[in-house]
C-alpha positions, 0 to 999 in steps of 0.5 A, a space after each residue: 707337421 710337427 704340430 699336428 694341426 693344419 697351417 692356414 695360409 694367407 694370400 695377401 696380393 688379390 688386394 693389390 690388383 685393383 678394386 674390381 673383383 670381377 677382374 680377379 677370378 683367375 687370380 683366385 682360382 689360381 690361388 686355391 689351387 695353389 693352397 691359399 685358405 684366405 685371402 685379402 681383397 680390399 684395402 688394409 683397415 684402418 682404426 676408423 668407421 669410415 675404413 670399416 665402412 669402405 670394406 662393408 661397401 667393398 663386400 656389398 657391391 662384389 659379395 654375390 661374385 665373390 661367394 663362389 670362390 669361398 667354402 670350407 677351407 677358403 675364405 675372403 678375409 675382410 681383414 681384421 676385427 676392430 673390436 677390442 680397439 678404442 677406435 670405434 663404438 660398441 654400435 659399429 663393433 655389432 655391424 662389424 661382427 655381423 657382417 663378418 659372420 654373415 660373409 664367412 670372413 676368418 675373425 682375427 683381432 689386433 689388439 691387446 686382450 687385457 684391455 677389451 672392454 666388456 661391451 666389445 667383449 659381449 660382441 666378441 663372444 656372442 655365440 649366435 654370431 660365432 656359429 653363423 661365422 663358424 657353420 660347417 657348410 663354410 659359404 660366404 653370404 652376401 648383401 641382399 638388399 640396400 646401399 650405401 646410404 639406405 638400410 641393408 640386408 645381408 644373408 648367408 645360407 648356413 646348415 639348417 637355413 639362412 643366417 640374416 644380418 641388418 645394418 643402417 
């Protein structure tokens, strides 16, 4: 309270309650009631594309169900951005930024800012992606078509329309 700023409370236990998000509904309702602002739903991200891809697929599978719990002040936390670390390509970084933006996932970095490449810095500072992520409606998106081995379309309702991301 002395800082004059709100505190965001992150709850991690949903990630340890299993892989079926539809079985965690009471947990999400309880967390929101007890003041959790964001929560992890899935495995910890590792610094490689395989891990990042598994998170994208998990949210692709359960995104529509998880939408009901997300909104202003309440977010599904897909885990930290790998951008800025030297473990994913620029293309993989663009995919992560786009999906995290559409899902309204917190954009949290876990790296040394002095070492971020110019290409990753440009992705991280993309004003359009940030605007989608920070849209005032706070609604999470979902994968609307495609699957793990096909091109995917992700969409989210934002103020004034729809934001869409294509993922291949």
